[in-house]
Structure formats: structure tokens, C-alpha cells
C-alpha positions in Angstrom: -11.6 81.9 11.3 -9.9 78.3 12.9 -8.0 76.6 9.0 -7.2 73.1 11.6 -9.3 71.0 14.6 -7.3 69.2 16.7 -9.6 66.0 18.0 -9.3 63.2 20.3 -10.6 59.6 19.6 -10.9 57.5 23.6 -11.2 54.1 22.4 -11.7 52.6 25.8 -13.6 49.5 27.3 -17.0 50.0 29.3 -18.5 49.1 32.6 -21.6 47.4 32.2 -24.8 49.5 32.7 -22.9 51.6 35.3 -22.7 55.2 34.4 -21.1 56.6 37.7 -18.2 54.4 36.4 -18.0 55.2 33.2 -18.3 58.7 34.0 -15.2 58.5 36.5 -12.6 56.3 33.6 -13.5 58.8 30.9 -12.7 62.0 32.7 -9.6 60.1 33.9 -8.2 59.6 30.3 -9.8 63.4 29.5 -7.3 64.8 32.1 -4.2 62.9 30.4 -5.5 64.7 27.0 -3.4 68.1 25.6 -4.6 71.2 25.9 -4.3 72.0 22.6 -7.4 69.3 21.7 -10.7 71.3 20.2 -12.8 68.3 20.5 -12.9 65.0 22.3 -15.1 61.8 20.8 -16.5 59.1 22.9 -18.2 55.5 22.0 -21.5 55.2 21.4 -23.4 54.6 24.8 -19.9 55.4 26.6 -21.9 55.0 29.8 -23.6 51.8 29.9 -22.3 49.6 27.0 -24.7 49.0 24.1 -27.9 47.6 26.7 -31.2 46.7 25.7 -32.2 47.0 28.9 -32.5 50.4 29.8 -34.5 50.3 32.4 -31.7 48.7 34.3 -30.5 52.4 34.3 -32.1 55.3 36.8 -33.9 57.7 34.3 -32.0 60.8 36.0 -28.6 59.5 35.2 -29.6 60.6 31.1 -29.5 64.1 32.7 -26.8 63.2 34.9 -24.5 62.6 32.0 -25.4 65.6 30.2 -24.5 67.9 33.2 -21.1 66.0 33.7 -20.6 66.9 29.8 -21.3 70.5 30.4 -19.0 70.4 33.5 -16.2 68.5 31.5 -16.1 70.4 28.9 -16.3 73.3 30.6 -13.3 72.7 32.8 -11.0 71.1 30.3 -12.1 73.7 27.7 -13.0 71.3 25.2 -15.6 69.8 23.3 -17.2 66.7 24.0 -19.0 64.5 21.7 -21.2 61.0 22.8 -24.4 59.0 22.9 -26.1 57.7 25.7 -29.1 56.3 26.8 -31.6 59.2 27.3 -35.2 59.1 28.3 -37.9 61.2 27.2 -41.3 61.7 27.0 -41.5 58.2 28.8 -39.5 56.7 25.9 -36.1 55.5 25.5 -33.6 56.9 22.6 -29.8 56.3 21.5 -29.1 60.3 22.0 -26.1 61.8 20.5 -25.1 65.0 22.5 -22.0 67.4 21.2 -21.4 70.4 24.4 -18.9 73.1 23.7 -16.9 74.3 26.4 -19.2 77.4 26.2 -22.2 75.0 27.0 -23.5 74.7 23.3 -25.5 71.8 22.6 -26.6 70.1 19.8 -28.1 66.0 19.7 -29.1 63.7 16.8 -31.0 60.8 17.7 -29.5 57.4 16.2 -31.5 57.6 13.2 -31.2 53.9 11.9 -32.2 51.5 15.3 -30.1 48.1 14.9 -32.8 45.4 14.6 -30.8 42.8 14.8 -30.1 43.4 18.5 -33.7 44.3 18.8 -32.4 47.8 19.4 -35.8 49.3 17.3 -38.3 47.3 20.1 -36.5 49.4 22.8 -35.3 52.9 21.6 -37.1 55.4 19.4 -35.5 56.1 16.5 -34.9 59.5 15.0 -35.7 61.2 11.8 -34.0 64.6 11.7 -30.3 64.5 10.1 -27.8 66.6 12.0 -25.3 69.1 10.8 -23.8 72.1 12.9 -20.2 73.7 13.0 -17.7 74.2 15.2 -14.8 75.8 15.2 -15.4 76.6 11.4 -16.0 73.2 10.3 -19.3 71.8 9.5 -19.8 68.6 11.3 -22.3 65.5 10.8 -22.5 62.9 13.4 -23.8 59.6 12.9 -24.7 56.3 15.5 -23.2 52.9 14.7 -25.2 51.2 12.7 -26.4 54.2 10.7 -22.9 53.7 8.8 -24.6 50.8 6.8 -27.0 53.2 5.0 -24.6 55.8 2.8 -27.9 58.0 1.5 -28.6 58.8 4.7 -24.8 60.2 5.3 -24.4 61.9 1.5 -22.9 65.0 1.6 -25.6 67.2 0.0 -25.0 69.6 2.6 -21.0 70.2 1.9 -20.1 69.2 5.1 -16.8 68.7 5.8 -16.5 66.3 8.9 -18.6 63.0 9.1 -18.5 61.0 13.0 -19.5 57.7 13.7 -19.9 56.7 17.5 -19.9 53.0 17.7 -20.3 49.4 19.8 -19.3 47.7 16.5 -18.5 44.2 17.2 -15.4 42.0 16.4 -17.7 39.5 14.0 -18.2 42.2 11.3 -15.4 44.4 12.1 -14.3 44.4 8.6 -17.7 45.8 7.3 -16.4 49.0 9.6 -13.1 49.5 8.0 -14.5 49.4 4.7 -17.5 51.5 5.4 -15.6 54.5 7.1 -13.1 54.3 4.3 -16.3 54.7 1.3 -17.6 57.1 3.1 -14.7 60.0 3.6 -13.9 58.6 -0.1 -17.6 59.1 -1.7 -18.6 61.8 0.3 -15.2 64.4 0.0 -15.1 64.5 3.8 -12.8 63.6 7.1 -14.3 60.3 8.2 -14.1 59.5 11.9 -15.2 56.4 13.6 -14.5 55.8 17.2 -15.1 52.0 19.0 -15.3 50.7 22.1 -13.1 47.9 23.2 -13.2 44.7 25.1 -16.2 42.6 25.8 -20.1 42.9 27.5 -21.8 41.2 29.6 -23.9 40.0 26.7 -20.0 37.8 25.2 -19.3 40.7 22.3 -15.8 41.3 21.9 -15.2 44.7 20.4 -11.8 45.2 18.8 -11.9 48.9 18.2 -10.5 50.0 14.9 -11.1 53.2 15.6 -10.1 55.6 12.9 -9.4 59.0 10.8 -9.7 59.1 6.9 -9.3 62.2 4.7 -11.4 63.0 1.9 -9.7 60.6 -0.6 -10.3 58.0 2.7 -6.5 57.6 3.6 -6.1 57.0 7.2 -4.6 59.3 9.0 -5.0 57.5 12.6 -5.5 53.6 13.7 -6.0 51.3 16.6 -6.9 48.4 18.0 -5.7 49.0 21.5 -7.1 50.8 24.3 -5.5 54.5 23.7 -6.2 57.6 23.1 -5.6 58.7 19.0 -5.3 62.6 17.9 -5.6 63.8 14.7 -5.3 67.2 13.2 -7.9 67.6 10.3 -7.2 70.5 7.8 -9.9 72.9 6.2 -7.4 73.5 3.4 -7.2 70.0 2.7 -10.9 69.7 2.2 -11.1 72.5 0.4 -8.2 72.2 -2.4 -9.0 68.3 -2.7 -13.2 69.1 -3.7 -11.7 71.8 -6.0 -8.9 69.9 -8.1 -11.3 66.9 -8.3 -14.8 68.4 -8.3 -16.3 64.9 -7.5 -19.2 66.3 -5.2 -20.5 68.9 -8.2 -21.5 65.6 -10.3 -23.0 63.8 -7.2 -26.8 64.0 -7.1 -29.5 65.7 -6.2 -31.8 64.6 -3.9 -34.1 65.3 -0.7 -35.4 62.7 1.7 -38.6 62.4 2.3 -40.1 61.1 5.5 
């Protein structure tokens, strides 16, 4: 069983409400990534930007992006993860997709919709935490505003990797940096945050600050530029640190009841 996981984080500007241009842009970037990468992580709403006008997007674009992710994952023999706007049963979701090169699919609907921007009035909130296994690592993916709620991320399942995809603005970037590190430390798991960069059509600036933190909160990768970041996650680092420090053994035990 693999003991390492090679990841790539694509920190990029986005074309506003333009799935075709964003898919083309990301496919070009993905084409430059080395063959040894196991997992590529894209930002929140990576085909549109953080729009509160999902009706501006053709309904078929959701399925179109899923098909695109399947094809790119297969072509490059890599797994992809990121969130998109998806319409189902007449409702809109900020839905994260994980798609492996073998066609395995996992989904997660954003639990904490961002009330400050009115996301709760437009998108349906999810209710189920997702944890899946990939190449020997238990992975828990979440979306942007979820980062502010430690109970939702609490590691009661012994996951190895916590991932946040985001459109997190510059004016609150200190919270992003601080909370990513805190989530790594308190859960004794790798914590990865992938943010966008640039300016959107609503006037918000996004400074990047994508990063990877180890189980003690030490930074492994960090950037404020438009670029692709790389890191290698090590299962031995997780196991040996947890065995030595045993902090998770003293955690509070609880179950979330909806």
C-alpha cells in the first residue's frame, strides 16, 4: 500500500461565469504538471468564480464539467478535486467532486453556505461529511466557509488529510491562514487549502495564500502568486507523530445530530 501521496495545488485566477474558458485554462495548467502527481486540487467554483447568480450558467455546464474532469483524470492518470455549481432537482448546490483516473466519484455539498454573501439564499446546504480513501490515505474534503467551523471538521474518524477549496477574499485572509494551521494542529492531520487569486467581477480581491500544513501545523508549501504548488504527504509522518504525542486519544467524543 502506498505510504506517500504527491499533490499539486493550482492557484489561479478565474474567468467570471465562463466554464468553457476556465476548463480550457485549467487543462493547459494540468498538462504542465509532472506525471508523478497523484492528486490535483482546484479552487472552489473553479469554472465560474463565486457567483450568486447560478442562473447565468447553462444548466448542462455542471454535467459538462463532471465529464471534463473524468476525461482529464483518465488522460493524465491523476485524480482531480474541486467544487462547481451543480443543479439537481431544480436546486443549486456548491458541490465538490473528487474523480479518480479510474472513474471513481465522490461528492460533497458545502455544509456552511456563506450567509454574508447570501449563498444560503441561492444554494442548498449539504448535511453529510465526506471521508473517502485514496491511495491509502483517508481524505476529508470541505469548502471555504466550512473552515470557520471546527466541530464540523473534528477528526473523530481518524482521517489523514483535510482539504479546503476556496474563494477567500483578501480582507479576511489572516483568518484563512490562521484557521488552516489550527485545523492541522487540532486534528493531527495534513491540512491543505487551495484558494483562487485575482479579482472577480464583484470587486473582490483574492490573494491566494494556498498552503499545505503538516500534522503539527508546520508549513510545507505556501504561495501568494499565480502558480502550481507541490507537496508530498507521508503516511509515516502521520502515524509516528500521533503515536508519539497521542493528542487525538484525548479528544472529546461526540456525534453530530442534524
